[in-house]
Every structure is written in C-alpha cells, then in structure tokens.
BAZAFI-430518 format. One record per residue (C-alpha): x, y, z. Coordinates in steps of 0.001 Angstrom, whole numbers, padded with zeros to 6 digits, always signed. Each point is the difference from the previous one (the first is absolute). Layout:
! BAZAFI-430518
XYZ;...
! end
This chain:
! BAZAFI-430518
-014180-015628+002122;-002229+002336-001652;-002940-002834+000187;+000579+000247+003787;-000410+003908-000123;-003101-000397-002074;-001614-002940+002134;+000462+002045+003145;-001497+003220-001249;-002873-001899-001550;-000605-002094+003271;-000034+003336+001899;-002607+001562-002451;-002163-002956+000462;+000027+000008+003802;-000770+003839-000055;-003500-001152-001706;-001589-002751+001893;-003563+000976-001585;+001527+000077-003613;+001392+002694-002046;+002443+000787-002784;+003788-000802-000493;+001523+001733-002888;+003641-001050-001218;+001690+002426-002361;+003360-000166-001635;+001950+002733-002269;+003338+000902-000878;+000871+003491+000943;+002728+002558-000733;+001162+001922+003291;+001375+003274-001659;+001457+001113+003723;+001974-003016-000246;+001662+000557-003194;-002410-001706-002145;+000460-003235+002073;-002763-002579-001524;-001868-001740+002629;-003076-002241+000412;-002960+000709+002274;-002225-002535+001538;-002903+001446+001908;-002319-002061+002033;-003518+001818+001181;-002768-000959+001660;-003411+001477+001235;+000155-001269+003334;-000392+001692+003427;+003219+002116-000479;+002848+000530+002611;-000080+002831+002797;+003056+002340-000253;+001328-001455+003454;+000024-003566-001268;+001123+000798-003443;+003361+001504+001471;+000803-003732+001479;-001196-002059-002962;+003382-000967-001166;+001310-000824+003657;+000866-003706+000469;-002626-001804+002232;-002277+003198-000095;-003655-001461-000635;-003523+001271+000273;-001457-003709-000203;-001284-001721+002804;+002380-002817+001437;+000391-003106-002117;-000873+001969-003249;+003364+001679-000974;+003404+000388+001157;+000732+003625-001035;+003014-001270-002386;-001882+000246-003274;+000423+003756-000848;+003601-000075+001624;+001089-002691-002056;-001413+001648-003183;+001739+003262+001079;+003320-001831+000509;-000251-001797-003476;-000552+003221-001917;+002626+002093+001996;+002403-003080-000862;-000555+000421-003610;+000504+003758-000137;-003554+000975+000319;-002447+001749+002010;-003550-000826+001576;-002400+002599+001044;-003471+000068+001155;-002843+002395+000005;-003313-000801+001665;-003294+002101+000801;-002342-001526+002705;-003187-001373-001524;+001436+000241-003510;+002928-002594-000274;+003762-000386-000090;+002600+000271-002836;+003434-001751+000177;+002257+001329-002463;+003462-001765-001046;+002626+001614-002125;+002879-002265-001280;+002630+000830-002366;-000760-001503-003520;+002333-002815-001228;+001032-000912-003787;+000019+002017-003092;
! end
C-alpha cells in the first residue's frame, strides 16, 4: 500500500511540472517527543512545480476533486493516499507555494525493533 501512496504523490508531482522540474523523495526516522517518544518514519515528496493555490489546497484530499482536464485524472489519487496513510495510523500533510512547488509529508508509526 505504501507503493500506492508513493506512486500517487509522484504522479501528481510530475503532472505539476509539464515543462520539467525536480522531484525529491526523502525518508527519515523521527522521534516525536510530544507523543512520548513514539518512533515514526517520514516520507516527503517535493516538487518544483507550479504550486497549489490556498483555495485549491483546502480540497486536495477530497474524493473526486481534481484540477486536471476531463480524461486526465479522476481526483482519487490523493484521497486514496490519504485513506491508506490514515488506515495505518499515520498522517498526510501538504504545504505549497505558488510558483515554487509543493511538498507532501507522510508520517507513519515505525514498526520493528
């Protein structure tokens, strides 16, 4: 399921850069001191695309919401990613600046020793 989350985030990043750009995928393990030192993993997908307006940003995780032209997207990619992350006890957030790009950040509980 994490493959699906990553795929959806990267496809959206690619689509935000029709003339090319840069996609950066970062992973790390973090300690959340506010949550009693719960180990988490963080996945970030950043792009240098067009960015997302504040009005649009407030809707990006809604099912069937899309800014793509008809036939180019269903509006299910980000809502699916959001649902998968939530099902696994995590969070999915987004920050964006018009003309500078967008970053999606996934936090998931770490497993194992």
